[in-house]
C-alpha positions in Angstrom: 0.1 0.0 0.0 1.1 3.6 -0.8 -0.2 5.9 1.6 -0.5 9.5 0.4 -3.1 11.0 3.1 -0.9 12.2 5.9 -3.1 15.3 5.7 -5.7 13.2 6.9 -5.2 10.3 9.4 -1.6 9.4 9.4 -0.4 5.6 9.9 1.3 5.6 13.2 5.1 5.2 13.2 6.0 1.7 14.5 8.2 2.9 17.3 5.3 5.4 18.6 3.0 2.4 18.5 5.4 0.5 20.5 5.8 3.1 23.0 2.0 3.6 23.5 1.3 -0.1 24.0 1.5 -0.3 27.7 -2.1 0.8 29.2 -1.2 2.4 32.6 -4.7 1.4 34.0 -3.5 -2.1 34.3 -2.1 -0.8 37.6 -4.8 1.3 38.7 -3.4 4.6 40.8 -0.1 3.1 41.0 1.4 4.6 37.8 0.0 8.2 38.4 3.2 9.8 39.2 4.7 8.3 36.2 1.8 9.5 34.0 2.1 13.3 35.4 6.0 13.1 34.9 5.6 12.2 31.4 3.0 15.1 30.8 5.5 17.5 32.1 8.4 16.1 30.4 6.3 16.3 26.9 5.3 19.7 27.8 8.9 20.8 27.9 9.5 19.0 24.6 6.7 20.7 22.9 8.0 24.0 24.3 11.6 23.5 23.0 10.3 22.4 19.5 7.9 25.4 19.2 10.1 28.1 20.9 7.5 29.0 23.7 7.4 28.5 27.5 6.3 25.0 29.1 3.9 26.9 31.1 1.9 27.8 28.0 1.3 24.4 26.8 -1.7 22.4 27.4 -3.0 18.9 26.2 -6.7 18.3 25.1 -8.2 15.5 23.5 -8.7 17.1 19.9 -8.2 20.1 17.6 -12.1 20.8 18.1 -11.6 21.0 21.9 -8.6 23.4 21.8 -10.8 25.7 19.4 -13.9 25.4 21.7 -11.6 26.5 24.5 -10.6 29.5 22.6 -14.1 30.4 21.4 -15.9 29.9 25.1 -12.9 31.9 26.9 -14.1 35.3 26.2 -16.7 37.5 28.0 -18.6 37.7 24.9 -21.1 40.8 24.6 -24.0 41.2 22.6 -22.8 43.0 19.3 -19.3 41.6 19.5 -17.6 40.1 16.4 -15.6 37.1 15.7 -14.0 36.7 12.0 -13.5 33.3 10.6 -13.0 31.5 7.3 -16.1 30.0 6.3 -14.1 27.6 3.8 -12.2 26.1 6.6 -12.7 22.7 7.8 -15.9 22.6 10.1 -13.9 22.2 13.2 -12.5 25.6 12.7 -16.2 27.0 11.6 -18.7 25.5 14.1 -17.3 27.0 17.2 -17.5 30.6 16.0 -20.9 30.4 14.3 -22.3 28.7 17.7 -21.2 32.0 19.4 -24.3 33.7 17.5 -26.4 32.1 20.7 -24.7 34.8 23.0 -25.4 37.3 20.6 -21.9 37.5 19.2 -21.7 38.3 15.2 -19.8 35.7 13.4 -18.4 37.2 10.2 -17.5 34.9 7.4 -14.2 36.5 5.5 -13.2 35.5 2.3 -10.5 38.2 1.8 -8.7 39.0 4.9 -7.4 42.5 3.2 -10.9 43.9 3.5 -11.5 46.2 6.6 -12.6 44.5 9.7 -15.9 45.4 11.7 -15.2 47.9 14.8 -16.3 45.6 17.2 -14.3 42.5 16.2 -12.8 40.6 19.4 -11.6 37.6 18.0 -9.9 36.3 14.6 -9.7 32.6 13.7 -7.8 31.3 10.7 -6.2 27.9 9.7 -2.5 28.1 8.7 -3.3 26.0 5.9 -6.4 25.3 3.7 -7.3 21.7 4.3 -8.8 21.4 0.7 -6.3 23.2 -1.6 -3.1 23.0 0.4 -2.5 26.7 0.2 -0.9 28.4 3.2 -3.3 31.1 4.5 -2.1 34.6 5.2 -2.0 33.6 9.0 1.2 35.8 9.7 -0.3 38.9 8.2 -3.9 38.4 9.8 -2.0 37.7 13.4 0.0 41.0 13.1 -3.0 43.1 12.0 -5.0 41.8 14.9 -2.0 42.3 17.4 -1.9 45.7 16.4 -5.3 46.2 17.3 -5.4 44.1 20.4 -7.7 41.6 18.8 -7.6 38.0 20.2 -6.2 35.5 17.6 -6.6 31.9 17.2 -4.8 29.6 14.6 -5.6 26.3 13.7 -2.4 24.9 12.9 -3.2 21.0 12.5 -2.5 21.2 8.7 1.1 22.7 9.2 2.3 21.5 12.7 5.2 19.1 12.0 5.9 20.2 8.5 5.9 24.1 8.2 6.7 26.7 11.1 3.4 27.9 12.4 3.6 29.3 15.7 4.3 32.9 16.5 4.4 34.6 20.2 1.8 36.8 19.1 -0.9 34.1 18.4 -3.2 33.8 21.4 -4.5 30.3 20.9 -2.3 27.9 18.8 -4.4 24.5 18.2 -2.9 21.4 16.6 -4.1 17.8 16.8 -1.1 15.2 16.5 -2.9 12.6 14.2 -1.9 14.2 11.0 1.8 15.4 10.2 3.1 14.4 13.8 1.7 10.8 12.9 0.8 10.5 16.6 -2.9 9.1 16.5 -5.8 10.1 17.8 -6.8 11.5 21.2 -4.3 14.3 21.7 -4.0 17.8 20.5 -1.7 20.7 21.7 -2.6 24.1 22.8 -0.7 26.8 23.2 -1.8 29.9 25.1 -0.2 33.4 24.9 1.0 35.1 28.2 -1.7 37.5 28.0 -4.3 34.6 27.8 -2.8 33.1 31.1 -3.1 36.7 32.6 -6.4 37.8 31.5 -8.7 34.9 30.9 -10.0 32.0 32.7 -10.2 28.2 31.2 -13.9 27.9 30.3 -13.8 24.1 31.3 -12.0 23.9 34.7 -12.0 20.6 36.6 -10.3 19.1 39.4 -6.9 18.7 37.6 -6.8 22.5 37.0 -6.6 23.1 40.7 -3.4 24.2 42.3 -4.1 21.3 45.1 -6.3 18.5 43.6 -9.3 18.1 45.7 -9.2 21.5 47.2 -11.5 23.9 45.4 -10.7 26.7 47.7 -7.1 26.2 46.4 -7.7 28.2 43.2 -6.9 27.3 39.5 -3.5 27.1 38.5 -1.9 30.0 36.4 -0.4 28.0 33.8 -1.9 26.3 30.8 -2.4 23.1 32.5 -5.8 24.8 34.1 -7.0 24.7 30.6 -6.8 20.7 30.3 -10.0 19.4 30.2 -9.1 16.0 32.2 -7.2 13.1 31.5 -5.2 12.5 28.5 -4.7 8.9 27.6 -0.9 7.9 28.5 -0.7 6.1 25.3 -1.3 9.3 23.2 1.2 11.2 25.2 3.7 8.3 24.9 3.2 8.2 21.1 3.6 11.7 20.6 6.8 12.0 22.8 8.4 9.3 20.6 7.7 11.1 17.6 9.0 14.4 18.8 12.1 12.5 19.6 12.3 11.1 16.3 11.7 14.2 14.3 13.9 16.2 16.6 16.8 13.8 15.9 16.3 13.9 12.1 16.1 17.7 12.3 12.7 19.8 12.1 14.5 21.8 9.1 15.3 18.6 7.4 11.7 17.3 7.7 10.4 20.6 6.2 12.9 20.2 3.2 11.9 16.6 2.6 8.5 17.2 2.6 8.8 20.0 0.1 10.8 17.9 -2.2 8.1 15.6 -2.2 5.3 18.0 -2.7 7.3 19.7 -5.5 7.9 16.5 -7.4 4.2 15.7 -7.3 3.4 19.4 -8.4 5.7 19.3 -11.2 4.9 16.0 -12.8 1.1 16.8 -12.3 1.5 19.9 -14.3 3.7 18.3 -17.0 0.7 15.7 -17.4 -1.8 18.5 -17.9 -3.6 18.0 -14.6 -5.3 21.1 -13.1 -3.4 21.7 -9.9 -5.1 24.1 -7.4 -2.1 24.0 -4.9 0.6 26.8 -4.9 4.3 26.3 -5.0 5.0 29.4 -3.2 2.2 29.3 -0.3 3.0 25.7 0.0 2.3 23.0 2.4 2.4 19.2 2.4 -0.7 18.9 0.3 -1.0 18.9 -3.4 -4.6 19.0 -4.6 -5.9 18.5 -8.1 -9.4 19.3 -10.0 -10.1 16.4 -12.0 -13.3 17.8 -13.2 -16.9 17.7 -12.4 -18.0 14.4 -10.9 -14.6 12.8 -11.4 -12.9 13.3 -7.9 -14.7 10.3 -6.5 -14.1 7.8 -9.3 -10.3 8.9 -9.1 -10.0 8.2 -5.5 -11.8 4.7 -6.0 -9.4 3.9 -8.9 -6.2 4.6 -6.6 -7.8 2.4 -4.1 -8.0 -0.4 -6.4 -4.3 0.1 -7.0 -3.5 0.2 -3.3 -2.8 4.0 -3.5 -4.6 6.1 -0.7 -5.5 9.6 -1.6 -8.6 11.5 -0.5 -11.6 13.8 -2.0 -12.1 17.0 -0.8 -15.1 18.3 -2.6 -14.5 18.5 -6.2 -10.6 18.0 -5.4 -8.4 15.1 -4.9 -5.8 15.7 -2.2 -2.3 14.0 -2.3 -0.4 14.3 0.8 3.3 12.5 1.2 5.4 12.6 4.3 9.0 11.7 4.7 8.2 8.3 5.2 7.1 8.1 1.4 10.2 7.1 -0.5 10.5 8.9 -3.8 10.1 5.4 -5.7 6.4 5.4 -4.3 5.9 9.1 -5.6 7.1 7.8 -9.2 4.6 5.0 -8.9 2.0 7.5 -8.0 2.9 9.7 -11.0 2.7 6.7 -13.2 -0.8 6.0 -12.2 -2.0 9.6 -12.4 -0.8 9.6 -15.9 -2.4 6.7 -17.0 -5.6 8.0 -15.3 -5.2 11.4 -17.0 -5.5 9.6 -20.3 -8.3 7.4 -19.2 -10.3 10.3 -17.8 
């Protein structure tokens, strides 16, 4: 099987899979100290990778949970506005549209260069468009929002592990680990800015958020740990730690360069064949998407599956997303299939 869908659910690295096999629940409470120690160790490694402080790093079950934490953290007033891209993946659309119940005005933005409403309090943007693979102008949006003291949220799931996508002016940085970080489901990273930790309260506090567990009057922690929504599976933590160690050893810049090499190879071969490539070589990501024509995307994906090539459909597009784990020989096989498919279609 040739797997070309790392922008979807990535196959686990075998080493990460082995590290996550042991279920700590087998021992009841005996391994709780090790669980807490592992979470803190991983928090340090995430901070070192991104360039933030460990106190800013929280672990939550999913990207959706991280985004809802951002959406429900503000003391919204009727008439306040939040800007979002309506063409984002639904995980980064629904939390903002749901704020309408509080009298908030969710404003769908297609062009971020247009003027923003005066009562805008939050902007949310994905680092990469999940369908086209085009990197979004998140840096420009963050800088504009920061200049106006507007809260910012970035869904970085399609770039985390491939492209630099964290910036100290981002208030809420959200990224699941099941795609380019190849760590499986059940874990996402939420990085909070210092002003979030100083000015906002976690919307879903629980007993693990307390300074002294079991003592409500001890107050909430003043770090990102207070924003965690409960237990995170130790298996998920172990898988991510294994992969961060692996990527760090390979070198993050090397990972970026190798992913870029693979996407550029696909992009150029597809253009040579005559495919309509909708991705962009300048604002690139690990995703290369093609538009095979009306009604043809599903047929092309099914044809790929019959050849044991795994790609995915996103609307009218077919999306290919190779990782460093795909040898170049696999990409040559994929391009040969696409050349044959272009002639057949």
